[in-house]
C-alpha positions as CSV (number, residue, x, y, z in Angstrom):
1,X,0.0,0.0,0.0
2,X,1.2,3.6,-0.6
3,X,3.0,5.0,2.3
4,X,4.0,8.6,1.6
5,X,3.1,11.6,-0.5
6,X,4.9,12.4,-3.8
7,X,4.5,15.2,-6.3
8,X,0.9,15.1,-7.5
9,X,0.0,12.2,-5.2
10,X,-1.2,12.1,-1.7
11,X,-1.6,9.6,1.1
12,X,-3.2,10.1,4.5
13,X,-4.9,8.1,7.2
14,X,-7.6,8.3,9.8
15,X,-8.3,5.8,12.6
16,X,-10.0,3.4,10.3
17,X,-9.4,4.6,6.8
18,X,-6.4,4.9,4.4
19,X,-6.8,7.4,1.6
20,X,-4.5,7.8,-1.4
21,X,-4.4,9.0,-5.0
22,X,-5.6,6.2,-7.2
23,X,-2.7,4.2,-8.7
24,X,-4.7,2.3,-11.4
25,X,-7.9,2.7,-13.4
26,X,-9.2,-0.1,-11.2
27,X,-9.0,2.2,-8.1
28,X,-10.9,4.9,-10.0
29,X,-13.6,2.5,-11.2
30,X,-14.2,1.0,-7.8
31,X,-14.3,4.5,-6.2
32,X,-17.0,5.5,-8.7
33,X,-18.9,2.2,-8.1
34,X,-18.9,2.9,-4.4
35,X,-21.1,6.0,-4.9
36,X,-23.2,4.8,-7.9
37,X,-26.2,3.4,-6.1
38,X,-29.5,5.3,-6.2
39,X,-29.2,6.5,-2.6
40,X,-25.8,8.1,-3.2
41,X,-26.7,9.5,-6.6
42,X,-29.7,11.3,-5.1
43,X,-27.1,13.6,-3.5
44,X,-24.1,13.3,-5.8
45,X,-25.6,13.6,-9.3
46,X,-22.5,12.1,-11.0
47,X,-22.3,12.5,-14.8
48,X,-23.9,9.6,-16.6
49,X,-20.7,8.4,-18.2
50,X,-19.0,8.1,-14.8
51,X,-21.7,6.0,-13.1
52,X,-21.4,2.2,-12.9
53,X,-25.1,1.4,-13.6
54,X,-25.4,-2.3,-12.9
55,X,-25.8,-3.3,-9.3
56,X,-24.2,-6.7,-9.7
57,X,-21.2,-5.1,-11.3
58,X,-20.9,-2.6,-8.5
59,X,-21.1,-5.3,-5.9
60,X,-18.5,-7.4,-7.7
61,X,-16.1,-4.5,-8.0
62,X,-16.4,-3.7,-4.3
63,X,-15.1,-7.2,-3.4
64,X,-11.7,-6.4,-4.9
65,X,-8.7,-5.1,-3.0
66,X,-6.3,-2.4,-4.4
67,X,-3.6,-3.5,-6.8
68,X,-4.7,-7.1,-6.5
69,X,-3.8,-7.3,-2.8
70,X,-6.1,-10.2,-2.4
71,X,-4.2,-12.3,-4.9
72,X,-6.5,-11.8,-7.9
73,X,-5.0,-10.5,-11.1
74,X,-6.5,-7.1,-12.1
75,X,-7.8,-7.2,-15.7
76,X,-5.2,-5.7,-18.0
77,X,-7.3,-2.8,-19.2
78,X,-7.9,-1.7,-15.6
79,X,-4.3,-2.2,-14.4
80,X,-3.3,0.9,-16.5
81,X,-1.6,3.5,-14.2
82,X,-3.8,6.4,-13.3
83,X,-2.3,9.8,-14.1
84,X,-4.3,12.7,-12.7
85,X,-4.9,15.6,-15.1
86,X,-3.7,19.0,-13.7
87,X,-7.1,20.6,-13.8
88,X,-9.2,17.7,-12.6
89,X,-10.5,17.7,-9.0
90,X,-8.1,15.9,-6.6
91,X,-9.5,12.4,-6.1
92,X,-8.5,10.1,-3.3
93,X,-9.8,6.5,-3.0
94,X,-10.2,5.2,0.5
95,X,-10.0,1.7,1.9
96,X,-10.4,0.2,5.3
97,X,-7.1,0.0,7.1
98,X,-8.1,-3.3,8.7
99,X,-8.7,-5.4,5.6
100,X,-7.9,-3.0,2.7
101,X,-11.4,-3.3,1.3
102,X,-12.6,-0.3,-0.8
103,X,-14.7,2.1,1.3
104,X,-15.4,5.1,-0.8
105,X,-13.7,8.3,-2.1
106,X,-12.9,11.9,-1.4
107,X,-12.8,14.7,-4.0
108,X,-11.4,18.2,-3.5
109,X,-11.2,21.1,-5.9
110,X,-7.7,22.2,-5.3
111,X,-8.3,25.8,-6.5
112,X,-11.7,26.6,-4.8
113,X,-11.3,24.3,-1.8
114,X,-14.7,22.8,-2.3
115,X,-14.8,19.2,-1.0
116,X,-17.2,16.2,-1.4
117,X,-17.0,12.6,-0.5
118,X,-19.0,9.3,-0.5
119,X,-18.9,5.9,1.2
120,X,-19.8,2.5,-0.3
121,X,-23.2,1.2,0.8
122,X,-21.7,-1.3,3.3
123,X,-19.7,1.5,5.0
124,X,-22.5,3.9,5.8
125,X,-24.0,4.4,9.2
126,X,-20.7,3.6,11.0
127,X,-19.3,7.1,11.7
128,X,-16.9,6.9,8.8
129,X,-18.3,10.0,7.1
130,X,-16.8,12.2,9.8
131,X,-13.4,10.5,9.4
132,X,-13.6,10.9,5.6
133,X,-14.4,14.7,5.9
134,X,-11.6,15.1,8.6
135,X,-9.3,13.6,6.1
136,X,-10.5,16.1,3.6
137,X,-9.6,18.9,6.0
138,X,-6.1,17.5,6.4
139,X,-5.7,17.1,2.7
140,X,-6.8,20.7,2.1
141,X,-5.0,22.4,5.0
142,X,-1.7,20.4,5.4
143,X,-1.2,19.0,1.9
144,X,-2.5,21.7,-0.4
145,X,-2.0,24.8,1.8
146,X,-5.6,25.8,1.5
147,X,-6.7,28.2,4.3
148,X,-10.4,27.4,3.8
149,X,-12.1,24.2,2.9
150,X,-15.8,24.3,2.0
151,X,-18.5,21.7,1.5
152,X,-22.1,22.0,0.3
153,X,-25.0,19.6,1.1
154,X,-28.7,19.4,0.3
155,X,-30.7,20.5,3.4
156,X,-32.3,17.0,3.6
157,X,-29.0,15.2,3.5
158,X,-28.8,15.0,7.3
159,X,-26.2,12.2,7.4
160,X,-23.7,14.3,5.4
161,X,-24.4,17.4,7.4
162,X,-24.0,15.6,10.7
163,X,-20.7,14.1,9.4
164,X,-19.5,17.6,8.4
165,X,-20.3,19.0,11.8
166,X,-18.5,16.1,13.6
167,X,-15.5,16.7,11.3
168,X,-15.3,20.3,12.6
169,X,-17.0,22.2,9.8
170,X,-19.1,25.3,10.7
171,X,-21.9,27.1,8.8
172,X,-21.0,29.2,5.8
173,X,-22.7,31.5,3.4
174,X,-23.1,30.3,-0.2
175,X,-25.5,30.1,-3.0
176,X,-28.9,28.7,-2.1
177,X,-29.1,26.6,-5.3
178,X,-26.3,24.4,-6.6
179,X,-25.9,22.6,-10.0
180,X,-24.8,19.0,-9.7
181,X,-22.5,17.4,-12.4
182,X,-25.5,15.7,-14.1
183,X,-27.2,19.1,-14.5
184,X,-29.8,18.8,-11.7
185,X,-30.1,22.0,-9.6
186,X,-30.7,21.4,-5.9
187,X,-31.1,23.5,-2.7
188,X,-27.8,23.8,-0.8
189,X,-26.5,24.7,2.6
190,X,-22.8,25.4,3.0
191,X,-20.1,24.5,5.6
192,X,-16.5,25.7,6.0
193,X,-13.4,25.1,8.0
194,X,-10.5,27.6,8.3
195,X,-6.9,27.1,9.3
196,X,-4.1,29.6,10.0
197,X,-1.5,26.8,9.7
198,X,-2.0,25.8,6.1
199,X,1.1,24.2,4.5
200,X,2.1,21.8,1.7
201,X,3.2,18.2,2.3
202,X,6.2,18.1,-0.1
């Protein structure tokens, strides 16, 4: 498993999660599959070409471990190294530290400081959302030197809003309506976290 940051790549850990820049297209695909179910898409609104639509495929993908750590050979077309584009949001895939199973993903806009994240269906309701968002704060403040990290949520998304509060976010002002990647426009409430000790990791 990746152990340290490198230019353009980040690694960080919480009590139960390890987060890292995807190493292969497999990492990216499973990260997308973790948030492709209807419950998650109600809030995420991912672009149609980035959603894994079939439930059986999603479940099968989520049984893998990163880089074939469970002994299975990753299909050749998915073993291609993942190279982040400079203008893409910063994506970190997250796995359980205990068994290295995929758990979800974190996304951060490195210019605006806007953050989002999601957990795989089997990882919800366990308090991991707060850990995921705390990791987002660490990523923004101590890896990317962002003084402010912000996150939006739909008013009815109480699980996400509670997780943001437990992670240390406070209320923020922002636009009352927000356009999701799939074009849907939703009501939004905003949260923020500020740091005076922002720095970079490398």
